[in-house]
KEKE-3310 file (N, C-alpha, C; in steps of 0.2 Angstrom, whole numbers, plus 5000, padded with zeros to 4 digits):
npx = (4996:5001:4998:4999:4999:4987:4980:4984:4978:4964:4964:4965:4954:4945:4947:4945:4929:4925:4930:4921:4908:4909:4903:4908:4912:4911:4919:4916:4912:4918:4924:4924:4914:4920:4912:4907:4919:4925:4916:4918:4932:4928:4920:4930:4938:4929:4931:4932:4931:4937:4951:4968:4970:4979:4979:4980:4980:4983:4989:4992:5002:4993:4982:4974:4974:4979:4969:4957:4962:4962:4949:4944:4951:4944:4932:4930:4939:4933:4929:4941:4952:4964:4973:4982:4988:4999:5006:5013:5025:5037:5043:5044:5052:5063:5067:5065:5068:5067:5067:5063:5049:5043:5043:5034:5021:5019:5017:5006:4995:4996:4991:5000:5019:5031:5047:5058:5070:5078:5078:5071:5064:5052:5051:5047:5035:5028:5024:5017:5005:5000:4997:4985:4976:4963:4969:4968:4979:4988:4998:5005:5009:5020:5037:5048:5053:5053:5049:5036:5037:5047:5044:5031:5033:5027:5010:5005:5009:4999:4981:4967:4957:4962:4967:4976:4981:4989:4996:5001:5013:5018:5017:5026:5029:5016:5015:5027:5027:5016:4999:4986:4972:4972:4966:4964:4965:4956:4956:4946:4928:4924:4912:4915:4928:4923:4914:4922:4932:4923:4920:4931:4935:4924:4916:4902:4897:4889:4897:4899:4891:4896:4909:4909:4914:4926:4929:4927:4937:4949:4946:4946:4958:4964:4962:4957:4964:4965:4973:4977:4966:4964:4975:4973:4963:4963:4973:4967:4955:4946:4950:4951:4943:4953:4965:4963:4964:4975:4984:4979:4985:4998:5000:5000:5014:5021:5023:5012:5021:5018:5010:5021:5032:5025:5023:5036:5043:5037:5045:5057:5061:5065:5078:5093:5089:5077:5071:5076:5068:5056:5055:5057:5047:5038:5042:5041:5031:5018:5004:4988:4979:4983:4985:4999:5003:5011:5017:5026:5033:5043:5050:5054:5059:5070:5091:5100:5099:5101:5096:5087:5080:5070:5058:5055:5057:5047:5035:5040:5037:5023:5021:5023:5013:5015:5013:5001:4992:4982:4972:4983:4990:4992:4998:5000:4999:4997:4991:4996:5007:5016:5017:5026:5036:5040:5044:5055:5066:5066:5072:5085:5089:5095:5106:5123:5130:5123:5109:5098:5086:5079:5065:5058:5057:5061:5068:5075:5080:5086:5097:5107:5109:5115:5127:5132:5131:5127:5123:5124)
npy = (4927:4944:4960:4971:4961:4958:4968:4972:4962:4966:4976:4974:4965:4974:4983:4973:4972:4984:4987:4976:4982:4996:5005:5001:5016:5019:5030:5033:5044:5055:5043:5036:5023:5014:5005:4993:4986:4986:4975:4964:4962:4958:4946:4938:4938:4933:4920:4903:4904:4899:4897:4903:4914:4923:4937:4946:4961:4968:4979:4991:5007:5019:5016:5014:5006:5006:5015:5006:4994:5001:5005:4992:4988:4998:4993:4979:4978:4978:4964:4956:4952:4960:4971:4977:4991:4994:5006:5011:5000:4998:5012:5013:5003:5003:5015:5015:5002:4982:4975:4986:4990:4976:4977:4989:4983:4971:4975:4983:4974:4965:4973:4977:4983:4976:4967:4964:4958:4950:4949:4939:4932:4925:4928:4916:4918:4928:4921:4910:4919:4926:4915:4911:4921:4930:4939:4955:4961:4971:4975:4986:4992:4982:4978:4971:4954:4945:4953:4951:4937:4940:4949:4945:4930:4914:4912:4901:4904:4913:4914:4903:4910:4921:4938:4941:4954:4960:4974:4978:4981:4972:4957:4945:4945:4942:4929:4922:4924:4915:4916:4917:4920:4932:4950:4960:4975:4986:4998:5013:5017:5027:5032:5033:5040:5051:5057:5057:5067:5077:5079:5083:5094:5102:5102:5103:5112:5126:5129:5117:5110:5121:5116:5102:5096:5099:5094:5079:5076:5078:5067:5056:5057:5053:5039:5030:5030:5033:5041:5050:5056:5064:5071:5082:5087:5095:5102:5110:5115:5129:5135:5145:5143:5145:5143:5128:5122:5127:5118:5104:5105:5105:5092:5084:5084:5082:5074:5073:5079:5074:5062:5056:5053:5043:5034:5031:5021:5011:5006:5008:4998:4990:4979:4980:4975:4973:4987:4990:4983:4987:5002:4999:4994:5004:5016:5010:5001:5000:5002:5011:5009:4999:4984:4969:4955:4944:4934:4939:4951:4944:4939:4952:4959:4952:4952:4944:4928:4921:4924:4923:4929:4940:4931:4932:4942:4950:4943:4949:4963:4962:4957:4969:4975:4986:4983:4974:4960:4951:4937:4928:4931:4942:4960:4974:4992:5004:5022:5031:5026:5024:5037:5040:5031:5039:5051:5048:5043:5055:5063:5057:5058:5071:5069:5069:5057:5046:5043:5029:5031:5042:5051:5063:5075:5087:5091:5081:5071:5082:5088:5076:5075:5089:5087:5077:5065:5055:5035:5023)
npz = (5229:5227:5231:5222:5209:5212:5209:5196:5192:5193:5185:5171:5168:5171:5159:5149:5151:5149:5135:5129:5132:5127:5112:5095:5087:5070:5061:5046:5037:5023:5017:5004:4995:5006:5013:5008:5006:5018:5024:5015:5018:5032:5030:5027:5038:5048:5044:5048:5063:5075:5073:5071:5062:5048:5037:5023:5015:4999:4986:4976:4977:4987:4986:4997:5006:5021:5024:5024:5032:5045:5047:5049:5058:5067:5068:5074:5083:5097:5100:5106:5116:5115:5106:5094:5085:5072:5064:5048:5049:5042:5040:5054:5059:5054:5060:5075:5078:5077:5091:5100:5095:5095:5110:5114:5105:5111:5125:5124:5121:5131:5142:5151:5156:5145:5145:5132:5125:5117:5095:5089:5096:5110:5127:5139:5148:5143:5132:5136:5142:5129:5121:5127:5122:5114:5101:5093:5078:5068:5056:5047:5032:5029:5021:5021:5019:5032:5042:5049:5055:5064:5071:5077:5081:5077:5072:5080:5091:5098:5105:5102:5088:5086:5075:5063:5053:5039:5030:5012:5000:4993:4984:4987:5001:5008:5003:5006:5021:5022:5021:5024:5017:5004:5003:4988:4984:4974:4960:4961:4956:4942:4946:4961:4962:4955:4966:4977:4973:4972:4986:4993:4984:4983:4994:4993:4987:4980:4968:4962:4949:4943:4938:4932:4920:4919:4934:4930:4919:4929:4937:4925:4922:4934:4935:4946:4957:4972:4983:4972:4968:4979:4982:4970:4973:4982:4979:4969:4978:4978:4969:4952:4937:4927:4934:4935:4922:4918:4927:4924:4912:4913:4922:4913:4908:4919:4936:4948:4964:4978:4973:4967:4974:4985:4976:4970:4981:4979:4969:4972:4979:4972:4962:4952:4938:4937:4938:4928:4918:4921:4918:4904:4902:4904:4895:4884:4881:4890:4896:4903:4896:4886:4883:4884:4876:4887:4881:4872:4879:4884:4876:4868:4878:4882:4882:4877:4867:4878:4891:4905:4915:4913:4914:4930:4932:4927:4936:4948:4947:4947:4960:4967:4964:4953:4940:4929:4930:4917:4915:4916:4904:4898:4901:4909:4914:4926:4923:4932:4937:4925:4922:4933:4930:4919:4923:4933:4922:4916:4925:4927:4913:4916:4922:4916:4903:4908:4905:4898:4892:4882:4880:4878:4865:4864:4875:4882:4869:4861:4868:4871:4856:4855:4863:4859:4865:4861:4860:4849)
capx = (4999:5004:4993:5001:4996:4981:4977:4984:4973:4960:4964:4964:4947:4941:4947:4942:4924:4925:4932:4916:4902:4909:4901:4914:4912:4915:4920:4915:4911:4922:4928:4919:4914:4922:4907:4908:4927:4926:4911:4922:4936:4925:4918:4936:4939:4925:4927:4934:4932:4944:4956:4972:4972:4984:4974:4984:4978:4988:4988:4996:5003:4989:4975:4969:4975:4980:4964:4952:4963:4960:4941:4940:4952:4940:4927:4931:4942:4930:4928:4946:4955:4969:4972:4986:4989:5007:5004:5020:5030:5044:5047:5045:5055:5068:5068:5065:5071:5062:5064:5056:5042:5039:5039:5028:5016:5016:5015:4998:4992:4993:4989:5006:5024:5036:5054:5059:5079:5078:5074:5070:5058:5048:5051:5041:5031:5024:5022:5014:5000:4999:4993:4978:4975:4962:4970:4968:4986:4987:5005:5004:5015:5025:5041:5052:5050:5055:5048:5031:5040:5052:5040:5025:5035:5022:5002:5003:5010:4992:4976:4962:4953:4965:4969:4981:4982:4995:4995:5007:5012:5023:5012:5030:5028:5011:5018:5033:5023:5010:4997:4979:4968:4972:4961:4965:4960:4956:4954:4938:4927:4923:4910:4918:4933:4920:4913:4928:4933:4919:4919:4934:4937:4919:4913:4895:4896:4886:4902:4902:4890:4899:4914:4908:4917:4934:4931:4928:4943:4952:4943:4949:4967:4967:4960:4954:4968:4963:4978:4980:4960:4963:4979:4972:4956:4965:4976:4960:4950:4946:4953:4947:4944:4959:4970:4961:4965:4984:4985:4980:4990:5005:4999:5002:5020:5024:5020:5013:5026:5016:5011:5028:5034:5024:5024:5042:5042:5037:5050:5063:5062:5068:5084:5094:5086:5071:5071:5077:5065:5048:5057:5058:5038:5033:5043:5041:5026:5014:5000:4982:4974:4987:4987:5002:5004:5016:5028:5028:5035:5047:5054:5055:5064:5079:5095:5100:5096:5102:5093:5082:5080:5064:5050:5055:5058:5040:5033:5042:5033:5017:5020:5024:5009:5019:5010:4993:4991:4976:4971:4990:4993:4991:5000:4994:5001:4994:4994:5002:5015:5019:5020:5033:5042:5045:5048:5062:5067:5067:5079:5090:5093:5099:5114:5128:5129:5117:5102:5095:5082:5077:5058:5054:5063:5063:5072:5080:5083:5089:5102:5110:5113:5117:5131:5136:5133:5122:5128:5117)
capy = (4933:4949:4965:4972:4957:4957:4977:4970:4957:4969:4983:4970:4964:4982:4983:4969:4972:4991:4985:4975:4986:5001:5001:5007:5020:5020:5036:5033:5051:5056:5039:5035:5017:5010:5000:4986:4983:4983:4969:4959:4960:4956:4941:4933:4939:4928:4912:4898:4907:4896:4897:4908:4917:4927:4940:4950:4965:4971:4983:4996:5013:5024:5013:5013:4998:5008:5015:5001:4989:5005:5005:4986:4986:4999:4991:4973:4976:4974:4958:4954:4952:4962:4974:4983:4993:4995:5009:5011:4996:5000:5016:5012:4996:5008:5021:5013:4993:4978:4976:4991:4988:4971:4978:4991:4978:4965:4980:4986:4966:4961:4978:4981:4984:4970:4967:4960:4960:4947:4949:4933:4926:4928:4926:4910:4922:4932:4916:4909:4922:4927:4908:4910:4926:4931:4945:4957:4963:4975:4979:4991:4993:4979:4978:4964:4946:4943:4957:4950:4932:4943:4955:4941:4923:4910:4910:4895:4910:4917:4910:4904:4914:4929:4936:4946:4957:4963:4978:4977:4982:4966:4951:4942:4948:4939:4923:4920:4922:4908:4922:4911:4924:4939:4953:4964:4982:4988:5005:5016:5017:5033:5036:5033:5043:5059:5059:5058:5072:5083:5080:5086:5100:5107:5100:5100:5121:5128:5129:5110:5111:5123:5113:5097:5095:5098:5088:5074:5078:5076:5060:5052:5057:5047:5031:5025:5028:5038:5048:5055:5060:5067:5075:5084:5088:5097:5105:5115:5119:5136:5139:5146:5139:5144:5138:5120:5121:5126:5112:5100:5104:5105:5085:5080:5085:5083:5070:5076:5077:5068:5056:5053:5053:5036:5028:5029:5019:5002:5006:5009:4992:4984:4977:4986:4971:4974:4994:4993:4979:4992:5007:4999:4992:5012:5020:5009:4995:4998:5009:5009:5006:4994:4976:4967:4948:4943:4930:4945:4957:4943:4940:4959:4963:4949:4956:4941:4923:4915:4930:4921:4935:4941:4930:4933:4952:4953:4940:4954:4967:4958:4955:4975:4979:4989:4980:4971:4953:4948:4930:4927:4930:4950:4963:4982:4997:5010:5028:5034:5022:5025:5045:5042:5030:5045:5055:5045:5045:5064:5066:5052:5060:5078:5066:5068:5049:5041:5039:5025:5032:5048:5053:5071:5075:5096:5092:5073:5070:5089:5088:5074:5076:5094:5086:5073:5060:5048:5030:5018)
capz = (5223:5228:5231:5215:5206:5212:5206:5189:5188:5192:5180:5165:5169:5169:5153:5144:5150:5145:5127:5125:5133:5121:5104:5091:5082:5063:5056:5035:5032:5018:5015:4998:4993:5011:5017:5002:5007:5026:5022:5011:5021:5038:5029:5027:5047:5051:5040:5054:5070:5080:5068:5071:5054:5044:5033:5019:5011:4997:4983:4973:4982:4987:4983:5001:5011:5026:5027:5025:5038:5051:5047:5050:5066:5073:5068:5076:5091:5105:5100:5107:5123:5115:5099:5092:5076:5070:5057:5045:5049:5038:5043:5060:5062:5053:5063:5082:5077:5079:5097:5104:5091:5101:5119:5111:5104:5118:5133:5123:5121:5137:5146:5157:5151:5145:5143:5127:5123:5110:5091:5086:5102:5115:5135:5141:5152:5137:5126:5143:5142:5124:5119:5131:5121:5105:5099:5084:5077:5061:5053:5042:5024:5030:5018:5021:5020:5038:5051:5052:5060:5070:5077:5081:5081:5072:5074:5086:5099:5098:5104:5096:5084:5083:5068:5061:5047:5035:5023:5010:4993:4990:4987:4990:5007:5011:5001:5011:5027:5021:5024:5023:5016:5003:4999:4984:4987:4966:4959:4963:4948:4941:4950:4967:4963:4957:4972:4981:4973:4973:4993:4995:4981:4982:5001:4993:4989:4973:4962:4960:4944:4936:4936:4931:4915:4923:4937:4928:4914:4931:4939:4920:4926:4941:4935:4951:4962:4979:4983:4966:4967:4986:4979:4964:4975:4989:4978:4967:4981:4979:4962:4947:4930:4924:4936:4934:4917:4916:4931:4919:4906:4919:4922:4905:4907:4927:4940:4955:4969:4981:4972:4965:4981:4987:4971:4970:4986:4978:4963:4975:4981:4964:4960:4946:4933:4940:4938:4919:4914:4925:4912:4897:4901:4905:4892:4877:4878:4892:4898:4905:4888:4882:4885:4879:4878:4892:4881:4868:4882:4886:4871:4869:4883:4882:4881:4873:4868:4887:4897:4909:4919:4911:4918:4936:4933:4927:4941:4954:4947:4948:4966:4969:4960:4948:4932:4931:4925:4915:4913:4914:4897:4895:4907:4907:4920:4927:4920:4938:4936:4918:4921:4936:4928:4914:4929:4935:4917:4915:4931:4924:4908:4917:4923:4909:4901:4914:4903:4894:4888:4877:4880:4877:4860:4864:4881:4882:4864:4860:4874:4872:4853:4855:4869:4856:4869:4859:4856:4847)
cpx = (5000:4997:4994:4998:4989:4977:4979:4979:4967:4958:4962:4957:4944:4941:4946:4934:4922:4926:4926:4912:4903:4907:4905:4910:4916:4916:4922:4915:4918:4927:4925:4921:4919:4919:4908:4915:4928:4920:4914:4928:4935:4923:4924:4939:4936:4924:4932:4935:4936:4947:4961:4974:4975:4980:4980:4979:4984:4985:4992:4996:4997:4982:4972:4969:4975:4973:4957:4955:4961:4952:4938:4943:4946:4936:4924:4933:4940:4927:4934:4948:4961:4970:4978:4987:4996:5006:5012:5025:5037:5048:5048:5051:5063:5071:5070:5068:5066:5061:5060:5050:5040:5038:5035:5021:5012:5014:5007:4995:4991:4993:4995:5014:5030:5044:5058:5066:5081:5073:5070:5063:5056:5049:5045:5035:5025:5021:5015:5006:4997:4996:4986:4975:4970:4963:4968:4975:4985:4994:5003:5008:5021:5029:5048:5052:5048:5052:5042:5034:5044:5047:5033:5028:5030:5015:5002:5007:5003:4988:4972:4958:4957:4968:4974:4982:4989:4993:5001:5006:5016:5020:5018:5030:5023:5014:5023:5030:5018:5006:4991:4976:4972:4969:4966:4962:4963:4954:4947:4935:4926:4918:4908:4922:4930:4917:4916:4930:4929:4916:4924:4936:4929:4914:4906:4893:4891:4890:4902:4899:4895:4907:4913:4911:4923:4934:4930:4933:4950:4952:4947:4956:4968:4967:4959:4958:4967:4966:4978:4973:4960:4968:4976:4964:4957:4970:4970:4955:4952:4948:4949:4947:4950:4966:4968:4963:4972:4985:4986:4984:4997:5004:5002:5009:5026:5020:5018:5017:5026:5015:5017:5030:5031:5023:5031:5044:5044:5043:5058:5067:5064:5074:5086:5090:5080:5068:5070:5071:5056:5050:5055:5051:5036:5034:5042:5034:5018:5010:4991:4977:4976:4988:4990:5003:5011:5021:5030:5035:5045:5053:5057:5062:5071:5085:5099:5097:5096:5101:5087:5080:5070:5057:5053:5054:5052:5035:5035:5037:5025:5015:5021:5018:5011:5015:5004:4995:4985:4976:4979:4992:4994:4994:4999:5000:4997:4996:5000:5007:5018:5023:5025:5038:5045:5049:5055:5066:5071:5073:5084:5093:5097:5106:5119:5129:5127:5113:5101:5090:5079:5070:5057:5060:5063:5066:5076:5084:5090:5097:5107:5114:5116:5125:5136:5137:5129:5126:5123:5120)
cpy = (4939:4956:4968:4967:4956:4964:4975:4966:4960:4973:4978:4965:4969:4984:4978:4970:4977:4989:4981:4979:4992:5000:5004:5011:5021:5027:5034:5042:5052:5048:5034:5028:5012:5003:4994:4983:4981:4975:4963:4957:4956:4949:4936:4933:4933:4920:4909:4902:4904:4894:4903:4909:4923:4930:4945:4955:4969:4974:4988:5001:5018:5023:5013:5008:5000:5011:5010:4995:4996:5003:4996:4983:4989:4997:4983:4973:4976:4969:4953:4956:4960:4965:4978:4985:4996:5000:5011:5006:4997:5005:5015:5008:4999:5012:5019:5005:4990:4977:4980:4991:4982:4972:4984:4988:4974:4970:4979:4979:4964:4965:4979:4980:4977:4971:4961:4962:4955:4948:4945:4929:4930:4926:4923:4914:4924:4927:4911:4912:4922:4920:4908:4917:4926:4938:4947:4962:4967:4977:4981:4993:4990:4977:4973:4958:4942:4947:4954:4945:4937:4947:4948:4934:4918:4912:4906:4899:4911:4911:4910:4910:4924:4929:4943:4948:4962:4966:4978:4982:4978:4962:4945:4943:4943:4931:4920:4920:4917:4913:4916:4914:4931:4942:4958:4972:4985:4996:5007:5016:5024:5038:5038:5040:5051:5059:5060:5065:5080:5085:5083:5093:5105:5108:5103:5108:5121:5126:5122:5108:5114:5120:5106:5095:5094:5093:5079:5073:5077:5069:5056:5052:5053:5041:5028:5026:5035:5044:5051:5058:5066:5073:5081:5089:5094:5106:5112:5116:5125:5140:5141:5142:5137:5140:5130:5120:5120:5120:5104:5098:5104:5097:5082:5080:5082:5077:5073:5074:5074:5061:5051:5049:5044:5032:5025:5024:5011:5001:5004:5001:4985:4984:4979:4982:4974:4981:4994:4990:4985:4999:5006:4997:5002:5015:5016:5003:4997:5004:5007:5006:5002:4990:4972:4958:4947:4939:4935:4948:4951:4940:4946:4961:4958:4953:4952:4933:4919:4920:4928:4925:4938:4939:4931:4940:4954:4952:4946:4959:4968:4960:4964:4977:4984:4987:4978:4966:4954:4941:4926:4927:4940:4952:4970:4986:5003:5018:5032:5030:5024:5033:5046:5036:5036:5049:5054:5045:5051:5065:5062:5053:5069:5074:5063:5061:5044:5038:5035:5025:5038:5048:5060:5073:5085:5097:5086:5072:5074:5088:5083:5073:5082:5093:5081:5067:5054:5040:5025:5011)
cpz = (5228:5229:5223:5209:5206:5207:5198:5185:5188:5185:5172:5164:5165:5163:5148:5145:5148:5137:5124:5124:5126:5114:5101:5087:5076:5060:5047:5035:5029:5014:5010:4997:4998:5014:5012:5006:5013:5026:5019:5016:5029:5035:5028:5035:5051:5049:5047:5058:5075:5078:5070:5064:5054:5037:5029:5016:5005:4988:4980:4978:4981:4985:4990:5006:5018:5029:5029:5031:5044:5052:5050:5056:5070:5074:5074:5083:5097:5106:5103:5112:5122:5108:5098:5085:5076:5064:5054:5047:5049:5040:5051:5064:5060:5057:5072:5083:5081:5087:5102:5101:5096:5106:5117:5110:5109:5125:5131:5123:5127:5142:5149:5152:5153:5145:5139:5124:5118:5103:5086:5090:5105:5123:5135:5143:5148:5132:5131:5141:5137:5120:5121:5127:5115:5105:5091:5084:5070:5061:5047:5038:5027:5022:5016:5025:5027:5045:5052:5058:5066:5075:5082:5081:5076:5075:5079:5092:5101:5098:5100:5095:5083:5076:5067:5053:5046:5029:5020:5001:4987:4991:4989:4997:5012:5008:5005:5017:5029:5024:5020:5017:5011:4997:4995:4984:4977:4967:4961:4955:4949:4945:4957:4968:4961:4963:4976:4980:4973:4982:4996:4991:4982:4991:5000:4991:4983:4967:4959:4953:4939:4933:4934:4925:4915:4928:4934:4923:4923:4937:4935:4922:4929:4941:4941:4959:4968:4981:4977:4967:4974:4984:4976:4967:4979:4985:4972:4969:4981:4973:4958:4940:4927:4926:4934:4927:4917:4920:4926:4913:4909:4919:4919:4905:4914:4931:4944:4961:4975:4982:4967:4968:4982:4984:4970:4976:4984:4972:4967:4979:4977:4965:4953:4940:4932:4937:4930:4918:4916:4918:4907:4896:4900:4898:4883:4875:4883:4895:4900:4900:4884:4887:4881:4879:4881:4890:4874:4873:4883:4882:4869:4873:4885:4878:4877:4873:4877:4893:4899:4914:4920:4914:4925:4938:4933:4932:4948:4953:4947:4956:4968:4966:4955:4941:4935:4927:4924:4913:4912:4906:4895:4902:4905:4914:4920:4926:4926:4936:4932:4920:4928:4936:4922:4917:4932:4928:4916:4920:4929:4920:4909:4917:4917:4907:4905:4911:4899:4890:4887:4877:4875:4871:4858:4869:4880:4875:4862:4864:4874:4863:4852:4860:4864:4861:4868:4855:4854:4846)
residu = (MET:SER:ARG:ARG:ASP:ASP:ALA:GLN:VAL:VAL:LYS:SER:ILE:PHE:LYS:SER:VAL:MET:THR:ARG:LEU:VAL:LYS:PRO:PHE:ILE:GLN:SER:LYS:GLY:LEU:VAL:GLY:ILE:GLU:GLU:LYS:ILE:VAL:GLU:VAL:GLU:LEU:LEU:ILE:ARG:LYS:ASP:PRO:GLU:ASP:THR:THR:PHE:ILE:GLY:ILE:TRP:GLY:MET:ALA:GLY:ILE:GLY:LYS:THR:THR:LEU:ALA:GLU:GLN:VAL:PHE:ASN:LYS:LEU:ARG:SER:GLU:TYR:GLU:GLY:CYS:TYR:PHE:LEU:ALA:ASN:GLU:LYS:GLU:GLN:SER:HIS:ARG:HIS:GLY:ILE:ILE:SER:LEU:LYS:ASN:GLU:MET:PHE:SER:ALA:LEU:LEU:GLY:HIS:ALA:VAL:LYS:ILE:ASP:THR:PRO:THR:SER:LEU:PRO:GLN:GLU:ILE:LEU:ARG:ARG:ILE:SER:CYS:MET:LYS:VAL:LEU:ILE:VAL:LEU:ASP:ASP:VAL:ASN:ASP:LEU:ASP:HIS:THR:GLU:LYS:LEU:LEU:GLY:THR:LEU:ASP:ASN:PHE:GLY:SER:GLY:THR:ARG:ILE:ILE:VAL:THR:THR:ARG:ASP:LYS:GLN:VAL:LEU:LYS:ALA:ASN:LYS:VAL:ASP:LYS:ILE:TYR:GLN:VAL:ASN:GLU:PHE:SER:SER:LYS:GLU:ALA:LEU:GLU:LEU:PHE:ASN:LEU:ILE:ALA:PHE:ASN:GLN:SER:ASP:HIS:GLU:MET:GLU:PHE:ASN:GLU:LEU:SER:GLN:ARG:VAL:VAL:ASP:TYR:ALA:HIS:GLY:ILE:PRO:LEU:VAL:VAL:LYS:VAL:LEU:ALA:ARG:LEU:LEU:CYS:GLY:ARG:ASN:ARG:GLN:VAL:TRP:GLU:SER:GLU:LEU:HIS:LYS:LEU:LYS:LYS:MET:SER:LEU:THR:GLU:VAL:TYR:ASP:VAL:MET:LYS:LEU:SER:TYR:ASN:GLY:LEU:ASP:ARG:LYS:GLU:LYS:GLN:ILE:PHE:LEU:ASP:LEU:ALA:CYS:PHE:PHE:LEU:GLY:SER:HIS:VAL:ARG:VAL:ASN:ALA:GLY:ASP:LEU:LYS:TYR:LEU:LEU:LYS:GLU:ASP:GLU:ASN:ASP:ASP:THR:ILE:VAL:VAL:GLY:LEU:GLU:ARG:LEU:LYS:ASP:LYS:ALA:LEU:ILE:THR:SER:PHE:ASP:ASP:ASN:PHE:VAL:SER:MET:HIS:ASP:ALA:LEU:GLN:GLU:MET:ALA:TRP:GLU:ILE:VAL:HIS:GLN:GLU:SER:ARG:LYS:PRO:GLY:SER:SER:THR:TRP:LEU:LEU:ASP:PRO:ASN:ASP:ASP:VAL:TYR:LYS:ALA:LEU:LYS:ASN:ASP:LYS:VAL:LYS:VAL)
# end
């Protein structure tokens, strides 16, 4: 063994020892309701400790999947020989490519630079070393069905006790990769949402009591989505009551831009027919307080008697967390998603002759009738 190899071994041993000795510091300040979720995911991770396990964290956009994965990763990383957190896989793979990400990830896991030239396989030397290692890998915001396999290969490539965690807005990503366990991230309770809002909007200031009623109205609008709560809290922080009232009134007519952009990522991943079904549901059937029988929807949305696309379309919307299923018989839709759909329809109505839905009588319908563009 050369001196260079000896130095590399010593460096790896030092890194491994320090990782185990340094107690992780978990920064949970401002992360309302995170402790219980961490415990639940940790229970999934610790089950069957000798197995190599693939765990999915799934939920709608803005619900807190990435935050949860980060906290779990930081808490448990000291227990593994190698760790890697790939943030925003969808964007990074598009920007840098799969091969670049594989080189970065396996270099981090092994503790030295590696060279991988192929998008679907790993060199034998890397396979030999990684198969003896217990590693923790998080792939955040995976959207493509085959990217997990391209990045990692099979679970057999890794040593006993390895944990792979994938966060996604698309449940089909987890199904296609045959994950062992799926943890669904749900909305905040009203109490948790109010706590988070007050923490950001007031920073525990004396004005909190003065704005109690308005704060509750904001939280009611957010319907438990952390992203919506945070955006509104930052927007209203330091503003007077008149601005709060004006913003709440504005929300009835227009979605928050930052929330709209995040929510629309799931919509953009649908095909043409799925988009049509989603907008039909949002405009004419569903909302947070409306549950519709799934069988009725399949019948009502059919374009003709031979239209069999509705069943698979509704399943796709469920996998994308764009609609919620109750007891497999009823479906509903979150208000934030419905408002996002309305904004899409409103923007489409501005394009001459391109809108299928006319929602606003003072804008969409009036313009269509005025321009004699309506076809029934």
